[in-house]
C-alpha positions as CSV (number, residue, x, y, z in Angstrom):
1,M,0.0,0.0,0.0
2,S,1.1,3.5,-0.7
3,K,1.2,6.2,2.0
4,T,-1.9,7.8,0.5
5,Q,-3.8,4.4,0.4
6,I,-2.9,3.8,4.0
7,L,-4.1,7.3,5.1
8,N,-7.3,6.9,3.2
9,R,-7.9,3.5,4.7
10,I,-7.3,4.9,8.2
11,N,-9.7,7.7,7.5
12,D,-12.4,5.3,6.3
13,L,-12.0,3.1,9.4
14,I,-12.2,6.2,11.6
15,L,-15.4,7.4,9.9
16,A,-17.1,4.0,10.0
17,H,-16.2,3.7,13.7
18,A,-17.5,7.2,14.5
19,W,-20.7,6.7,12.5
20,S,-21.4,3.5,14.2
21,N,-20.8,5.0,17.7
22,H,-22.9,8.1,16.8
23,N,-25.8,6.1,15.3
24,N,-25.5,3.0,17.5
25,Q,-26.0,0.8,14.4
26,I,-24.4,-1.8,12.2
27,L,-21.1,-2.6,14.2
28,S,-20.9,-4.5,17.5
29,I,-18.4,-3.6,20.1
30,G,-16.2,-6.5,19.0
31,Q,-16.4,-5.3,15.4
32,R,-15.4,-1.8,16.4
33,I,-12.4,-3.3,18.2
34,C,-11.4,-5.0,15.0
35,L,-11.5,-1.7,13.1
36,S,-9.2,-0.2,15.8
37,Q,-6.8,-3.2,15.4
38,E,-6.6,-2.6,11.7
39,R,-6.0,1.1,12.2
40,A,-3.2,0.3,14.6
41,A,-1.6,-2.1,12.1
42,L,-1.8,0.6,9.4
43,M,-0.3,3.2,11.7
44,E,2.5,0.8,12.4
45,C,3.1,0.6,8.6
46,L,3.3,4.4,8.5
47,E,5.6,4.6,11.5
48,I,8.1,2.2,10.1
49,Y,7.6,3.3,6.5
50,H,6.8,-0.2,5.2
51,F,4.8,1.0,2.2
52,G,4.0,-1.8,-0.2
53,V,3.7,-4.2,2.7
54,K,0.4,-5.6,3.9
55,P,-0.4,-4.7,7.5
56,R,-0.2,-7.5,10.0
57,Y,-3.9,-7.4,10.7
58,T,-6.9,-6.7,8.4
59,I,-10.5,-7.0,9.2
60,P,-12.4,-10.1,7.8
61,Q,-14.3,-9.8,4.5
62,H,-17.8,-9.8,6.2
63,L,-16.8,-6.8,8.3
64,E,-15.2,-5.1,5.4
65,N,-18.5,-5.3,3.6
66,K,-20.2,-3.5,6.6
67,V,-17.5,-0.8,6.5
68,Q,-18.0,-0.2,2.8
69,E,-21.8,-0.1,3.4
70,I,-21.3,2.6,6.1
71,I,-18.8,4.6,3.9
72,S,-21.4,4.5,1.1
73,H,-24.1,5.8,3.5
74,I,-21.7,8.5,4.8
75,N,-21.0,9.6,1.2
76,Q,-24.6,9.6,0.2
77,T,-25.8,11.6,3.3
78,N,-22.7,13.9,3.6
79,W,-22.4,12.8,7.3
80,T,-19.6,14.4,9.2
81,I,-18.1,13.5,12.6
82,P,-19.8,15.7,15.2
83,N,-17.7,18.2,17.1
84,Y,-17.9,17.4,20.8
85,E,-16.9,20.2,23.2
86,K,-15.2,19.2,26.4
87,E,-17.0,20.2,29.5
88,P,-15.1,22.6,31.8
89,Y,-13.5,21.0,34.8
């Protein structure tokens, strides 16, 4: 994978995870953990500059199908990650 492909994939996984959290739909807690594991593997590739190398972990195909369904929905609806303000301490 190229650096651009890795960054795009990380972004897609972040969006799918955020959408699922915000809408409480599609992805179970375990599936969201899997998305986080793939993101970590991709970030490791960025960190050690192993472009062209497949990350050590990728989500299974059935979960990839769900991610693509969510990304398609996000693109169709122009959904964006909400900005949450921190509460003052």
